[in-house]
N, C-alpha and C positions, 0 to 999 in steps of 0.2 A: 504493500500500500504506500509506504513512504517513498519507495523507489519511483512509483508511478507519479506521485505528487511532485517530486523533484524534477522528473522528466517534463511534466506539464509546465512547471515554472520556467524551466530552461527554454521550452518552446515559445511560451508567451513573451519572455524577455527578448528572445531572438527576433520574433515577429515585430514587436514594438520597435526594436533597434532598426530593423529593415525599413519600417514605415518612416521613422525619423530621418534615416539616411536618404530615403527616396525624396522626402520633402526638401532636404538640403540640396540634393541634386537638382530638383526642379527650380529652386531659387537660383542656383548657379547658372542653369541653362537660361532662365529668364533674364538674368543680368547680362549674360553674354549675348543673348538674342537682341535685346534692346540696344546694346552697344553696337552690334554689327548692322542691324536692320535700320534703326533710326539714327544712329550716330550719336547717341547720348553719351555724356561723360559717365565714368564708372559710378560716381555718386548718384547721378540722375537715374541711371539704369537700375542700380540696386534699389533706389527709392521707388521707382515705377513697379518693379517686381514685387516689392513688399506690399504696396497698396493694392496691387492686383490680386495677390494670393490671399491677403487678409480681407478682401472685399469691403474695405472701409468706405469706398465711394469718393475719395478725394479727386480733385481735378487732375487730368493728365498733365504731365510736365510740359509737353508740346503736343499739338495735334498729331495723331497717328496717321501714317500712310496706310493704304489698303493692306500691304504685306504686314505692317505692324499690327493692324487690327486682327488679321487672321492668326498671327502669332499669339496675340493676347488671348484670343478665344481658346487656343490650344493650351496656353499656360494656365488659364482658369480651370479647364477640365483636368489637367494633371494635378493642380493644387487641390481641387475638391476630392479627387481620387485618393491622394496621399492622406489628406485630413480624414476622409471617411474610413480609410484602412486603419489608421491609428485609433480613432474613436471606437471602431468595431472591436479592436483588440482590448481596449480598456473596458468596454461594456461587457465583454466576455468574462473579464476578471471579476467584475462586480456581480454579474448575474449568476455565474457558476460558483461563486463563493471562494475564489482562490485566495483572497486576502485572509478570510477566516481559516481556511485550510493551512495557510502559511503560519498563522499564529499557533494553530494546533501542532504543526510540525516542529516549530521552535520549542513548544512546551514539551513535546516528546523527546526532543534532543536533550533538554535539561534533565528530564526524568531518567534518560538512559545513562546519565553521568552520575546519578546518585549511587552511593555505596554506604553500607552500614547505617542506613537511615531507618526512620520509623514511618509506618503506614497507618493512617487514620481512616477507617472505613465508616462513612456516614458523617454528615456535617449538620446534625440536628443540634439540640441544646447541649447534649453531652459532648458530641464531637467538637462543637465550637469551643467549649471550655477546655477540652483536651488540647486543641490546637493553640489556644491562648497560653496554656501552661508550657507547652513545648516551645513556643516562640519566646516566652520569658526565659526559659532555660537555654535558649540559643542552640537547640538541637536541629538536625536536618530531618525534615519530615515531609510527607506527601499526603494530601487529602484526596480520597476517592469518594465521589458522590454521584449518584445516579440522576437525581433531580437537577434539571438545568438551572433553575432559578437559585437553588442552594449552592450549586457549583459556581455560579457567577458571583454569588455573595462571598464565597470563600476566596475567589480571585480578587474581588474588590478589597478584601481585608489583607491582601498581600501574600496569601499562601499559595504555594505551588499545588495545583489542583488537576486531577484527572477525572473527567466525567465518564462514568461507566458503572457497570454492575459488578460490585465487589465479590459477588458469589460465583462469578465465572472465572475459570482458570486463565482465560485470555487476558482479562482485565488485570488480574494480579501479576501476570507475567510482564505486562506493559509497565505496571507500577514498580517492577524490580523486586518482587518478593524473594527471589533467589539470592539477592544481594542485601536484603534488609535484615536488621537484627531484631525487630519487634513489629508486630501487627496488633493494632487495637481495633476491635470490631465493635462499633457503637451504633449499629443499625437498629431501627425500631422493632424489627421482628426477631423473635428468638430463633426461628427457623433460618432466617437469613444469616444471623450470627453463627449458627452451627455450620451451615454450608460454607461460610467464609473461613472459619477455623479449620474445617476439614480440608478445604482446598489449599489453604496456606501451608498446613502441616504436610500435605502430600507433596507439594512443590518444593518445600524447604523444611525438612524435619528439624533443623536446628533453630528455626525462628521461634522467638518467644511470642506466644499468642495470648492476648488478653481480650476477654469478651464481656459484653453486657448481657445480663439475664433479667427478665421481668418476673419470673416465678422460681420457686425452689426446684420444681421439676426440671425446668430448663437449665438451672444451675448445675444439676447433677449430670444432665445429658451433655452439656458443654464440657464438663470436666472429663467425662468418658470419651468425648470426641477429640480430646487432646489439648484443650485450652490449659495453659500454664496457670492462669489466674482468671477467675470469673467474679465479676462485680455486679451485685444487684442493687440498683439505686434505692429501692425501697427498704431492703434489709439494712444496707449500710447507712442510709439516711436516718432510719429509725434508731439504730444504735448510736449514731453520733448525736442525735437530738436527746436521747436518754442520758448520754455521757455529759452533754452540755448542761443538762438540768442537775445532774448529780455531782459532777466535778467540773464546774465552769472554769476555774483557774487552770486546771490541767489542759482542758480543751483549748483555751486561749493560747497557752504555751505551745501546744502541738500544732495548732493552726498557724501560729506565727513562724514555726520552723518549716512546715510543709508548703506554705503558700505565701504569696505576696512578693513584691519586688524590693521592698525596703527592709527586709528582715536582716538581722545581724548574725543569727545562728543558722547553720545548715546541717542537714543530715546527708551522709554519703556512704556508699558501700565500696569496699576495697577487696579485690580478689587476691588471695595469697598464691602467687604464681611461682612455681619452683625455679623458673628460668630467670626471674628478676628479683625475687625476695630473698634477702640473706638471713632471715630470722626464722626459717622453718625449723621446728624442733625446740625452739626457745620459748620460755614463758613470757607473759606480758611484763613481769617484773624484770626479767633479764633484758628484754628489748628496750625497756625504759622509753617507750614511744610517747607515753603521757607527758613525761618531763621534756622530751625533745621537741614535741610538736605543740603540746597544749590541748590536743584534741582528746575527747573522751570516747572510749570504746564502750558502746551500749550493749552490744550483743555479738555473738559469734555463731554463724551458721555453718555447721560442718558439711562436708561433701555428701554425707549420707542423709542430710536433711535435718539433723538434730540441731535444735536451737538452744544456745546457752545465753540466757539473759543475765545481764549484770555480771560478766565474768570477773573472777577474782584475779589477783596478781599471779597466782599459780597456774592459770589456764595456759595451755601450750598451743602454739600456732602450728597448724598442720597444713599439708598440701591440699589445695582446693577449698580452704576455709574462706568465708566471706565475712569481713569485719564490718559491722554497722556502727558508724562513728558520728559524733556530733562535735561541732566547733565552728569557729568563724571561718570565713573563706580562706584566709591566709593560713590558719591552723590546719585545715584540711589539705590545702595545697602542700604545706610542709610535710604532713603525714604521707601524702602520696609520694613525695620524693624519698622519704625514708623507707617505705615499703617496696617501692619499685624504682630503685636508683638507675637500673640498667634499661628499663622500659617504662618510663613515666606515662601514666594515664592522663589524658586530656580532660581535666575537670571543667565542668560548665559552671564556674563560679565567678562572680564579679571581682575585680581588683579592689582592694581597700587601701585607703591612704589619702593623701592630700590631693586636691584637684590638680589634674594634669599629670599625675604620676601614672 
């Protein structure tokens, strides 16, 4: 499809170039003809040719001879033919939607360059909030939306958008699912979310799939379908409302860390990679990462899924562990350098310091 579009663009550009060149040749022939037939100066000949081709109706430079009038008639016919050819090519571009297709082609080129990106399926109320959070975190992501008006709204907000059905393998392949690291399915239908997760996991078994579920039954089916995480807005929203009622200060603190652009504390996860981390086999006390960075280790997720909350100083770092840490942007950045000095991870955290630094 893209090859055919490029071929059409090249053909249209070539034909328009031919039309402009033909018009230029007609102007040169007209100037030379008036010079030879009527004996005009080069300036008068060029002026006469211009007013003839443009049909502005100005008075002739000098009365034309019979041969000059015949030549003028031929010149007008050639000029109208050249103008008509160019207008016809431009009309074809507008009528057949080549300009819109060119915009789509440029968008597909940008999508084809994405790598290790996030895919948001659905740009409803939930998808829009997810996109806003991703944009705040400065991550590379793509929005896939089937409805044209919602896709246009996503584009107006400045997000890279692909209009298509996310449940289809073809759409996910165009979205670069094989190169993506995470897919978030926030479609309104549980069935659509299930189909999207199944398709994504089939095309890229390593991708992390997060899906929305409206019911507990759908939540279980999505988990069985391969979703790494399933979020129910109603269940999660009810729990958060209850927590806000029972523990308001705790919720304010957590919300301040997890959301917002002006927060001073952040939470981040760090993978203990044997190729870059020099502290495997050592305890948290031996690594002294708290004193070195100032960041606090809140929990350790073992490779087998075991979660150690509030690890003590005697907790040992093992290969494949994920450290869940909290601190300022600079503290977490320093911790990243300590844990991965050979292969530093790019953290999506703002710089702190004086303006201009």
